[in-house]
C-alpha positions as CSV (number, residue, x, y, z in Angstrom):
1,X,81.4,84.3,173.8
2,X,84.8,82.8,173.1
3,X,86.7,83.0,169.8
4,X,86.8,79.8,167.8
5,X,89.3,78.1,165.5
6,X,89.8,74.6,164.2
7,X,91.2,71.5,165.8
8,X,92.9,70.1,162.7
9,X,93.5,70.9,159.1
10,X,91.1,69.7,156.3
11,X,91.3,69.9,152.6
12,X,88.9,70.1,149.6
13,X,89.6,70.0,145.9
14,X,87.7,71.2,142.8
15,X,87.5,73.6,139.9
16,X,87.2,77.3,140.3
17,X,84.2,79.1,138.9
18,X,85.7,82.1,137.1
19,X,89.3,81.0,136.4
20,X,88.4,77.4,135.7
21,X,91.6,76.3,137.5
22,X,91.9,73.1,139.6
23,X,92.6,74.1,143.2
24,X,93.1,72.5,146.5
25,X,91.9,74.5,149.5
26,X,93.1,73.6,153.0
27,X,91.7,75.1,156.3
28,X,94.2,75.2,159.1
29,X,94.0,76.1,162.8
30,X,95.2,79.6,163.9
31,X,95.7,81.0,167.4
32,X,93.4,83.5,169.1
33,X,93.4,87.1,167.7
34,X,95.1,86.1,164.5
35,X,91.9,86.4,162.4
36,X,91.5,84.9,158.9
37,X,94.5,84.6,156.6
38,X,94.5,83.5,152.9
39,X,97.8,81.9,151.9
40,X,98.8,81.3,148.2
41,X,101.0,78.2,148.3
42,X,101.4,78.3,144.5
43,X,103.3,81.6,144.6
44,X,107.0,82.0,145.6
45,X,107.2,82.9,149.2
46,X,103.6,81.8,149.9
47,X,102.3,85.3,150.3
48,X,99.4,86.0,152.7
49,X,96.4,88.2,152.5
50,X,94.0,89.1,155.3
51,X,90.4,89.5,153.9
52,X,89.6,93.1,154.5
53,X,87.2,95.5,152.8
54,X,89.9,98.0,151.8
55,X,91.6,95.2,149.7
56,X,88.5,94.6,147.5
57,X,89.4,95.2,143.8
58,X,86.7,93.5,141.7
59,X,83.0,93.0,142.3
60,X,81.8,91.6,139.0
61,X,79.7,88.6,140.0
62,X,82.2,87.8,142.8
63,X,84.3,89.5,145.4
64,X,88.1,89.7,144.7
65,X,90.7,90.9,147.2
66,X,94.3,91.9,146.4
67,X,97.4,92.9,148.3
68,X,100.3,94.2,146.2
69,X,100.8,91.6,143.5
70,X,98.8,88.8,145.1
71,X,95.0,88.3,144.4
72,X,92.3,86.0,145.7
73,X,89.2,85.8,143.6
74,X,85.6,84.8,144.7
75,X,86.2,84.8,148.5
76,X,82.5,85.2,149.4
77,X,81.5,81.5,149.8
78,X,84.5,80.6,152.0
79,X,84.1,83.7,154.1
80,X,80.4,83.1,154.4
81,X,80.9,79.6,155.7
82,X,83.5,80.7,158.2
83,X,81.3,83.7,159.4
84,X,78.2,81.6,159.4
85,X,79.8,78.8,161.4
86,X,81.4,81.3,163.9
87,X,85.1,80.7,163.0
88,X,87.2,83.7,164.0
89,X,90.7,82.4,163.4
90,X,92.0,80.2,160.5
91,X,94.5,79.9,157.7
92,X,93.0,79.3,154.3
93,X,95.7,77.8,152.0
94,X,95.2,77.6,148.3
95,X,97.4,76.5,145.4
96,X,95.6,78.8,142.9
97,X,94.0,82.2,142.9
98,X,90.4,81.2,143.5
99,X,88.7,78.7,145.8
100,X,86.9,75.7,144.3
101,X,83.2,76.5,143.4
102,X,82.1,72.9,144.3
103,X,78.3,72.7,143.8
104,X,77.9,76.6,143.9
105,X,76.9,76.7,147.5
106,X,78.7,77.1,150.8
107,X,77.6,73.6,152.1
108,X,80.9,71.9,151.0
109,X,82.9,74.5,153.1
110,X,80.6,74.0,156.1
111,X,81.2,70.3,155.8
112,X,85.0,71.0,155.6
113,X,84.8,73.2,158.8
114,X,82.9,70.3,160.6
115,X,85.6,67.9,159.4
116,X,88.3,70.2,160.8
117,X,86.2,70.5,164.0
118,X,85.5,74.0,165.5
119,X,87.1,74.5,168.9
120,X,86.9,77.4,171.4
121,X,89.9,79.4,172.3
122,X,90.8,81.3,175.5
123,X,90.0,84.8,174.2
124,X,86.7,86.6,174.0
125,X,85.2,87.2,170.6
126,X,85.0,90.9,169.6
127,X,82.0,91.9,167.5
128,X,81.2,95.1,165.7
129,X,77.7,96.1,166.9
130,X,75.7,98.6,164.8
131,X,74.4,101.4,167.0
132,X,72.7,103.6,164.4
133,X,71.1,103.0,161.0
134,X,73.6,102.8,158.1
135,X,72.2,102.6,154.6
136,X,73.4,102.4,151.0
137,X,71.5,102.8,147.8
138,X,72.6,102.1,144.2
139,X,70.2,102.2,141.3
140,X,67.3,99.9,142.2
141,X,69.3,98.2,145.0
142,X,69.4,99.2,148.6
143,X,70.7,97.8,151.8
144,X,70.5,99.0,155.4
145,X,72.0,97.9,158.7
146,X,70.0,98.5,161.8
147,X,70.9,98.0,165.5
148,X,70.4,94.4,166.7
149,X,71.9,92.2,169.4
150,X,72.7,89.5,166.9
151,X,73.0,89.0,163.1
152,X,69.7,89.0,161.3
153,X,69.1,89.3,157.6
154,X,65.9,90.2,155.8
155,X,66.3,90.1,152.0
156,X,64.2,90.5,148.9
157,X,65.6,89.1,145.6
158,X,64.0,89.8,142.2
159,X,64.9,90.3,138.6
160,X,63.9,93.2,136.3
161,X,60.8,91.3,135.2
162,X,59.7,90.5,138.7
163,X,59.2,86.8,137.8
164,X,61.4,85.4,140.5
165,X,60.7,87.7,143.4
166,X,61.5,86.0,146.7
167,X,61.7,87.3,150.3
168,X,63.1,85.7,153.5
169,X,64.0,86.9,157.0
170,X,66.3,84.8,159.3
171,X,68.1,85.2,162.6
172,X,71.6,83.8,161.8
173,X,73.5,81.4,164.0
174,X,75.7,78.5,163.2
175,X,72.9,75.9,163.1
176,X,70.5,78.1,161.1
177,X,73.2,79.1,158.7
178,X,74.3,75.5,158.0
179,X,70.7,74.3,157.5
180,X,68.9,77.3,155.8
181,X,71.6,79.2,153.9
182,X,74.7,77.2,153.2
183,X,73.1,74.7,150.7
184,X,71.7,77.5,148.5
185,X,73.5,77.6,145.1
186,X,74.7,80.5,143.0
187,X,72.5,81.4,140.1
188,X,72.5,83.5,136.9
189,X,70.2,84.7,134.2
190,X,70.7,82.8,130.9
191,X,70.9,86.1,128.9
192,X,73.8,87.3,131.0
193,X,76.1,84.2,130.3
194,X,77.5,85.5,127.0
195,X,78.5,88.8,128.5
196,X,80.2,87.1,131.5
197,X,82.2,84.9,129.1
198,X,83.3,88.0,127.2
199,X,84.5,89.4,130.5
200,X,86.7,86.3,131.1
201,X,84.4,85.0,133.8
202,X,82.7,81.6,134.5
203,X,85.4,79.6,132.7
204,X,84.6,76.8,135.2
205,X,80.9,77.3,135.2
206,X,78.4,74.5,134.5
207,X,74.9,73.3,135.5
208,X,76.7,71.3,138.2
209,X,77.8,74.4,140.1
210,X,75.1,77.0,139.2
211,X,71.4,77.3,138.6
212,X,70.5,79.1,135.4
213,X,67.2,81.0,135.0
214,X,65.9,81.0,131.4
215,X,62.6,82.8,131.2
216,X,60.3,81.1,133.6
217,X,62.3,77.9,133.5
218,X,65.0,76.6,135.8
219,X,68.0,74.9,134.3
220,X,69.9,72.7,136.9
221,X,71.4,69.3,137.3
222,X,69.1,68.8,140.3
223,X,65.9,70.3,141.5
224,X,65.9,73.5,143.5
225,X,66.9,72.8,147.1
226,X,64.5,75.4,148.4
227,X,61.5,76.9,146.7
228,X,63.2,80.3,147.5
229,X,66.8,79.2,146.9
230,X,67.7,82.4,145.1
231,X,67.1,84.8,148.0
232,X,68.8,82.3,150.3
233,X,72.0,82.5,148.2
234,X,71.8,86.3,148.2
235,X,71.7,86.1,152.0
236,X,74.7,83.7,151.9
237,X,76.7,86.2,149.9
238,X,75.8,89.0,152.3
239,X,77.1,86.9,155.3
240,X,80.4,86.5,153.4
241,X,80.8,90.0,152.1
242,X,80.2,91.7,155.5
243,X,82.8,89.5,157.0
244,X,85.3,91.6,155.1
245,X,84.7,94.0,158.0
246,X,87.3,92.0,159.8
247,X,85.1,90.8,162.7
248,X,81.7,89.3,163.2
249,X,78.7,91.6,163.0
250,X,75.7,92.3,165.2
251,X,73.1,94.0,163.0
252,X,69.8,93.6,161.3
253,X,70.5,93.8,157.6
254,X,67.6,94.6,155.3
255,X,68.5,94.2,151.6
256,X,66.5,94.9,148.4
257,X,68.0,93.3,145.3
258,X,71.5,93.0,146.9
259,X,74.7,92.1,145.0
260,X,78.4,92.1,145.7
261,X,78.8,95.7,144.8
262,X,76.2,97.1,147.2
263,X,77.2,94.5,149.9
264,X,80.7,95.9,149.6
265,X,79.5,99.5,149.8
266,X,77.7,98.7,153.1
267,X,80.7,96.9,154.5
268,X,82.8,100.0,153.6
269,X,80.3,102.3,155.4
270,X,80.4,99.9,158.4
271,X,84.2,99.9,158.4
272,X,84.3,103.7,158.3
273,X,82.0,103.9,161.3
274,X,84.0,101.3,163.1
275,X,87.3,103.1,162.4
276,X,85.8,106.5,163.5
277,X,84.6,104.8,166.8
278,X,88.1,103.4,167.4
279,X,89.7,106.8,166.9
280,X,87.2,108.5,169.2
281,X,88.0,105.9,171.8
282,X,91.7,106.8,171.4
283,X,92.6,103.4,170.3
284,X,95.8,103.1,168.2
285,X,95.7,99.9,166.2
286,X,98.7,99.2,163.9
287,X,98.1,100.5,160.4
288,X,96.9,97.9,158.0
289,X,99.8,98.7,155.6
290,X,102.6,98.7,158.2
291,X,105.6,96.6,157.5
292,X,105.6,93.7,160.0
293,X,109.4,93.5,160.0
294,X,110.0,97.2,160.5
295,X,111.9,96.6,163.8
296,X,113.7,93.4,162.8
297,X,117.5,93.3,162.6
298,X,117.3,90.6,159.9
299,X,114.7,89.6,157.3
300,X,114.4,86.4,155.3
301,X,113.3,85.8,151.7
302,X,109.6,85.4,152.6
303,X,109.4,88.9,154.1
304,X,111.4,90.3,151.1
305,X,108.9,88.8,148.7
306,X,106.0,90.2,150.7
307,X,107.5,93.7,150.3
308,X,109.1,93.8,146.9
309,X,107.1,93.3,143.7
310,X,109.9,91.4,142.0
311,X,109.6,87.6,141.3
312,X,111.8,85.0,139.7
313,X,114.1,85.4,137.9
314,X,114.4,89.1,139.0
315,X,114.7,88.9,142.8
316,X,118.3,90.0,143.5
317,X,118.2,89.9,147.3
318,X,118.2,86.6,149.2
319,X,118.4,87.9,152.8
320,X,118.9,91.1,154.8
321,X,121.5,90.2,157.5
322,X,121.6,93.5,159.4
323,X,120.3,97.0,159.8
324,X,123.2,98.7,161.5
325,X,121.1,101.8,162.0
326,X,118.0,103.4,160.6
327,X,119.9,104.7,157.6
328,X,121.8,101.6,156.5
329,X,121.4,98.0,155.5
330,X,123.5,94.9,154.8
331,X,122.0,92.3,152.4
332,X,123.3,89.2,150.6
333,X,122.8,87.7,147.2
334,X,124.1,84.1,146.6
335,X,125.2,83.8,143.0
336,X,124.8,80.2,141.7
337,X,125.4,78.6,138.3
338,X,121.6,78.1,138.1
339,X,121.0,81.8,137.5
340,X,119.2,82.0,134.1
341,X,121.5,84.8,132.7
342,X,124.6,82.6,132.9
343,X,123.2,80.7,129.8
344,X,124.2,83.5,127.6
345,X,126.5,85.7,129.7
346,X,128.9,84.2,128.8
347,X,129.0,80.6,127.5
348,X,132.1,79.0,128.9
349,X,132.9,82.0,131.1
350,X,129.8,82.8,133.3
351,X,129.9,86.3,134.7
352,X,127.1,88.2,136.5
353,X,126.0,91.2,134.4
354,X,127.0,94.5,136.0
355,X,123.5,95.9,135.4
356,X,122.1,93.1,137.7
357,X,124.6,94.0,140.4
358,X,123.2,97.5,140.2
359,X,119.7,96.1,140.3
360,X,120.6,94.2,143.5
361,X,121.9,97.4,145.1
362,X,118.7,99.2,144.0
363,X,116.4,96.5,145.5
364,X,118.3,96.7,148.7
365,X,118.0,100.5,148.7
366,X,114.3,100.2,148.1
367,X,113.9,97.8,151.1
368,X,115.7,100.3,153.3
369,X,113.5,103.2,152.2
370,X,110.3,101.2,152.7
371,X,111.4,100.2,156.1
372,X,112.1,103.8,157.0
373,X,108.6,104.7,155.8
374,X,107.1,101.6,157.4
375,X,104.6,101.2,154.6
376,X,104.3,98.0,152.6
377,X,101.6,99.5,150.3
378,X,104.2,101.5,148.5
379,X,106.9,100.7,145.9
380,X,110.4,102.0,145.3
381,X,110.9,102.7,141.6
382,X,114.6,102.9,140.5
383,X,115.2,106.3,138.8
384,X,118.9,106.7,138.1
385,X,122.4,105.6,138.9
386,X,125.5,107.8,139.2
387,X,129.2,107.1,139.9
388,X,128.7,103.4,138.9
389,X,132.0,101.4,139.0
390,X,132.7,97.8,138.4
391,X,136.0,96.6,139.8
392,X,135.9,92.8,139.5
393,X,134.0,90.0,137.8
394,X,131.3,88.2,139.9
395,X,131.1,84.5,139.2
396,X,129.0,81.5,140.2
397,X,129.8,80.5,143.8
398,X,130.4,84.1,144.9
399,X,128.2,85.7,147.6
400,X,127.5,89.4,147.1
401,X,127.4,91.4,150.3
402,X,125.5,94.5,149.6
403,X,125.9,97.5,151.9
404,X,123.5,100.4,151.5
405,X,123.6,103.8,153.1
406,X,120.6,106.2,152.8
407,X,122.0,109.7,151.9
408,X,118.8,111.8,151.7
409,X,115.1,111.6,151.2
410,X,112.8,114.4,150.1
411,X,109.3,114.4,151.6
412,X,109.1,110.6,151.7
413,X,108.9,110.7,147.9
414,X,112.4,110.6,146.6
415,X,115.4,108.8,148.1
416,X,119.1,108.8,147.4
417,X,121.5,106.1,148.6
418,X,125.1,105.0,148.2
419,X,125.7,101.3,147.7
420,X,128.5,98.9,147.2
421,X,128.7,95.2,146.6
422,X,131.5,93.1,148.0
423,X,132.8,89.5,147.5
424,X,135.1,88.2,150.2
425,X,135.4,91.6,151.7
426,X,136.6,93.2,148.4
427,X,134.4,95.8,146.6
428,X,133.3,94.5,143.2
429,X,130.9,97.3,142.3
430,X,129.4,100.5,143.7
431,X,127.0,103.3,142.7
432,X,124.9,106.2,144.0
433,X,121.2,105.4,143.3
434,X,118.1,107.5,143.2
435,X,114.5,106.2,143.4
436,X,111.0,107.4,143.8
437,X,108.4,106.1,146.3
438,X,104.9,105.6,144.9
439,X,101.7,103.8,145.6
440,X,101.6,100.2,144.6
441,X,99.6,99.6,141.4
442,X,97.0,96.9,141.1
443,X,98.3,93.9,139.2
444,X,96.9,90.5,138.4
């Protein structure tokens, strides 16, 4: 079977479930073998995240992924629709951190995919096919993936009282998914709402986008769409959560009281099996954390922002113009009157603070070290500066040319570099800098 993408872009707008933000989501075509890409257009540099299981950070009533300082909340309904409709390659642009919840189902996203019109590409689709049982158990929940030549889900959904016990088994293809699973809405138990609000969740929740179970009563703006709508939505979530594997799945999934947590655990187990199989076959895929510009001679601001944690007004590098060799770098910082620090430094005589010149040299040094390690999942923390000299004032209109030379590194943990900043070929500041390389921390 061939890979599929979209013929044209299509957009949808609404309120997010957990953040409550208004958001516009746009699906865009993507070439074969590019996979799915979330793009945050509301953030500087429009950073991108590929939905992968190793990026999952939060599983409380939704699935959240994060890469560095960029997060996407509640990805499961969009991923479910794309997986269920057989879309392998697409860009998902959003101007907020969470897709719109719409009516609480995946049906609006299926409609959006149909509007964008699925098209076949010239490359074959690659599946992950389960060849042996893989199971996960957590408390009173369990889920198992068995060998199967297509995707099939058998699911039992119930609550602690056993009042709303439902069971369903379906072979999943695009037509069955759109008809039998996509319209099923998200639901919650009435008694859980207060705790979710305390956790900062469901700020955009209402009876228009969720079904509420209160005792033996159903609270909803409209009647249930299926008599077993709850188990169907659980299956919808499974279709989305297992797509974090990075490719479509062939397996028979049997789930008892599933949720995002145990769905994620199964996907991790599948991913580990898939990775082990790839290793045994002597495949050498590029590491997920590799810096995509590691071999480039120049890098622009977008690539800089995707590597460094800094954001306005603390980004002190506009472009890297050259890597003369593996141990050196040349970058530029355009100094304009719009820099926020000129308001108070100094009124009537704007001068770039020397400490920010050092910061610019430190950021350039960090980029050089991260390039040498070829690992975007790490951060370079500035530790100390020695032999700092300031020779000339830097004013609006100047262009800092920053030259960095890596002096030494110890075990890929600590780096030392010499740096100097020039304006019109004249050195205006210089320093020897030391920094430590550490894992990137999770941040909102």
